[in-house]
N, C-alpha and C positions, 0 to 999 in steps of 0.2 A: 460425336457425343463427348469425347475426351476434351475437345477444345472448348465445348460449352461448360464443362466442369472447371476447367482452368480459368475461363473468363468469370465464372461465378465466384471462384476463390479469390481472384484479383479484385472483384467488385467488393466482396465482403472482407477483404483484408484488414481494414480498421477494426471491424467487429471481432475478427478472430484474434487480433493482436490485443485487443482491450477486453477480452473475455473475463479476465480475473480482476478487473478493477471494480471499485465501488460504484462507478458510473457506467457499468457495462450496458444497462438497458438504454441509457441515453445515447451512448455511442452507437449501439445497434440501430436505434430509431433514426438518428441522424443519417447513418450510412444507408438505411433502407429507403428513406424518403428523398433525401438530397444527394445520395451518392452518385447519381447519374450525372450531376454537374461536377465539374472539376473542383470548384470551390467547396462544395458540400463533401466531397470525398477527401480532399486535403484536410479540411477542418476536422473531419471525423478521425483521420489518421493522426494528426497532431494531438488531438484529444486522447487517443488510444495510447500514444507513446509517451505522453507527459506523465510526470510522477503524481501519485496520490498524495494529498496533504493530510498528514496525520497530526492529531493534536498531541502536543508535548505536555505530559504532566510532571510537574516538579514535586519531589518529595522533600519535605523539610524535616530535618531532625531537631528534636527539642534540645535546648541547651541545658546541660547539667553534668553531673559526674558520670563516668562510665564511657563505654565505647559504642559507637554507632556505625552501621554499615554505610559505606560511602555511596552505594548504589540506591538502596531503597530507604534508608534512614531509620531502620528498625533498630531497637536496643540490642546490643550483643553482650553476652557475659564476658567477663575479663579473660577467662581462660578458653573461650570458644575459638575454634578455627574456621567455622562456617557461619554465615548468617542464617538465622531461623526464618527470616521473611523471604529472601530470594535465593539462598543457597550459595551465594558468592563467598569465596575465600576472603577472610578478613585478616 
């Protein structure tokens, strides 16, 4: 019984590793249906350990007099110590 649980955990290792990814359902389905083949299991495992691609949003600060936060681009008062938009020290 214990060996069956260990084999099941090894079979679903890609799904376990990739459970917090945005493509967790796809990883699980690939692992479920093609995990019995070595190629399917390796593909699911590589997909599970690869990094998620996140979109990078750029914040542009308007040009003009005054100070702006270097992280979020929000206008900051001259005597302010922290940004109102993101809370970063300026």
